[in-house]
C-alpha positions as CSV (number, residue, x, y, z in Angstrom):
1,M,-21.0,-2.6,-41.0
2,R,-20.4,0.2,-43.4
3,F,-17.0,2.4,-43.3
4,G,-17.1,5.8,-42.0
5,W,-15.7,7.6,-39.3
6,S,-18.1,7.2,-36.8
7,N,-17.0,3.2,-36.7
8,L,-13.4,4.0,-35.8
9,G,-14.1,3.7,-32.7
10,K,-15.8,-0.1,-32.6
11,I,-11.9,-0.8,-33.7
12,R,-10.7,-0.7,-30.7
13,D,-13.5,-3.4,-29.2
14,I,-12.4,-6.1,-31.8
15,D,-10.0,-8.8,-29.8
16,R,-8.2,-12.1,-31.1
17,D,-11.4,-13.8,-30.7
18,D,-13.5,-11.7,-32.6
19,V,-10.9,-12.3,-35.4
20,L,-10.6,-15.7,-35.0
21,G,-14.2,-16.2,-35.2
22,A,-14.7,-14.4,-38.3
23,F,-12.8,-16.9,-39.7
24,G,-14.5,-19.7,-38.1
25,L,-11.9,-20.3,-35.8
26,Q,-11.3,-20.6,-32.1
27,S,-8.1,-20.2,-29.5
28,R,-6.6,-22.9,-28.5
29,T,-6.8,-23.6,-25.0
30,T,-3.3,-24.5,-23.1
31,V,-2.6,-26.8,-19.9
32,V,-1.6,-23.1,-18.5
33,D,-5.2,-22.1,-18.7
34,W,-6.8,-24.6,-16.9
35,I,-4.2,-25.6,-14.2
36,L,-3.5,-22.0,-12.9
37,P,-6.8,-21.6,-11.4
38,G,-7.1,-24.8,-10.3
39,L,-3.7,-24.0,-8.1
40,G,-5.1,-20.4,-7.2
41,I,-7.9,-22.2,-5.9
42,F,-5.8,-25.1,-4.1
43,G,-4.1,-22.3,-2.4
44,L,-6.7,-20.0,-1.5
45,G,-7.7,-23.4,1.0
46,V,-4.6,-24.0,1.8
47,L,-4.7,-20.7,3.7
48,V,-8.3,-20.6,5.1
49,G,-7.6,-24.2,6.7
50,A,-4.6,-23.1,8.2
51,G,-6.3,-20.0,9.5
52,I,-9.1,-22.3,10.4
53,G,-7.0,-24.6,12.5
54,V,-5.3,-22.1,14.2
55,F,-8.5,-20.6,15.7
56,L,-9.8,-24.4,16.3
57,A,-6.4,-25.4,17.8
58,P,-6.6,-27.0,21.4
59,K,-5.5,-23.5,23.5
60,S,-7.8,-21.4,26.0
61,G,-8.8,-17.6,24.3
62,E,-6.1,-16.2,26.1
63,E,-3.4,-18.4,25.1
64,L,-4.8,-18.0,21.7
65,R,-5.1,-14.3,21.6
66,E,-1.2,-14.2,23.4
67,D,0.1,-16.1,20.8
68,V,-1.3,-14.1,18.0
69,K,0.1,-11.3,19.4
70,G,3.1,-12.4,19.9
71,R,3.8,-13.4,16.0
72,L,1.9,-10.4,14.8
73,A,4.5,-8.4,17.4
74,R,7.3,-10.3,15.4
75,Y,6.2,-9.9,12.6
76,R,5.7,-6.2,12.6
77,S,9.2,-5.7,14.1
78,R,11.1,-7.6,11.4
79,V,8.6,-5.6,8.8
80,T,9.6,-2.3,9.9
81,E,12.9,-2.7,11.0
82,P,15.5,-1.3,8.6
83,V,17.6,-4.3,6.2
84,G,21.7,-4.0,7.3
85,M,20.6,-2.2,10.9
86,E,19.9,-4.9,12.9
87,E,20.8,-4.6,16.2
88,H,24.4,-7.1,16.9
89,T,24.0,-8.6,21.0
């Protein structure tokens, strides 16, 4: 590659792997590089499984809808309620 002003923009495209590759080296993979994606997929599976379990629970459709509405209403009231302004009865 010839040096010139037109090639200066290509310098921004060079990353660590390009530099290491020029010397015949490569990045070292760590334990975190393969554990985190696995944990993410596992967590997603847990959430999907829990969601499916809720909807396949042995309740009638009406009971399930009322249960979901009640949970959403409780969650919404907790989220929209200002901190420190709870009503004491």
